[in-house]
C-alpha positions in Angstrom: 0.9 25.9 -14.9 1.8 29.4 -13.6 3.8 31.7 -16.6 6.7 32.4 -15.2 7.5 28.8 -14.4 7.2 25.4 -15.8 6.2 24.0 -12.3 2.3 23.2 -11.9 1.2 24.7 -8.7 -0.9 22.4 -6.5 -3.4 24.5 -4.0 -1.8 27.0 -1.4 2.1 26.6 -0.3 0.6 25.5 3.3 -0.4 22.5 2.4 2.8 21.5 2.4 2.3 21.6 6.5 -0.5 19.4 6.6 0.8 16.7 3.8 3.8 16.5 6.2 2.0 16.2 9.3 -0.5 13.8 7.6 2.8 11.3 6.5 4.2 12.2 10.3 0.6 10.6 11.6 1.0 7.7 9.6 4.2 6.9 10.5 3.9 7.3 14.0 0.7 4.9 13.7 2.5 2.6 11.9 5.6 2.5 14.6 3.1 2.1 17.1 1.2 -0.6 15.9 4.5 -2.4 15.2 6.1 -2.0 18.6 2.9 -3.4 20.4 2.4 -6.2 18.5 5.7 -7.9 18.8 4.8 -11.6 20.1 6.0 -14.0 17.3 3.8 -16.3 15.6 4.4 -19.2 13.5 3.4 -19.6 10.2 3.2 -23.2 8.8 2.9 -24.3 4.8 3.4 -27.8 3.2 6.1 -28.7 5.7 8.1 -25.3 6.1 7.2 -22.4 8.3 8.7 -19.0 9.7 8.7 -17.4 12.5 7.4 -13.7 12.7 6.4 -11.4 14.6 2.6 -10.2 14.3 2.6 -7.0 12.7 5.3 -7.8 10.2 3.0 -10.8 9.2 0.4 -8.8 8.9 1.8 -6.0 6.9 3.4 -8.8 4.3 0.2 -10.2 3.9 -1.3 -6.7 3.1 1.2 -6.0 0.8 0.5 -9.4 -0.9 -2.6 -8.8 -0.8 -2.5 -5.7 -2.7 -0.2 -6.8 -5.5 -2.3 -9.5 -5.7 -5.2 -7.5 -5.9 -4.2 -5.6 -8.7 -2.6 -8.6 -10.8 -6.6 -10.0 -10.7 -8.0 -7.0 -11.3 -6.0 -6.1 -14.2 -6.7 -9.3 -15.4 -10.5 -9.4 -15.3 -10.3 -6.2 -16.7 -8.3 -7.3 -19.7 -10.9 -10.6 -20.1 -13.7 -8.5 -20.1 -12.1 -5.9 -22.9 -11.2 -8.7 -25.1 -15.0 -10.4 -24.5 -16.5 -6.8 -25.3 -14.2 -6.3 -28.7 -15.8 -6.3 -31.7 -15.0 -8.3 -34.3 
């Protein structure tokens, strides 16, 4: 932190442009992926079905994997903590 302000300083001021450029490139790649995968697929589970574009389905599966993966990681970590806790 600088003495005159209480705002932390993270690298040079020019890094902001690098971060903005990375965000723009990532967004462009996601949009390109979205528009190149507009073909619809039907997913069925237990008598229910949904028709979605491939790109939407992949993004939903990715987000669901992130949520369930982090929850599973936290559960296993708490089991290990509980198993190694001294009595």
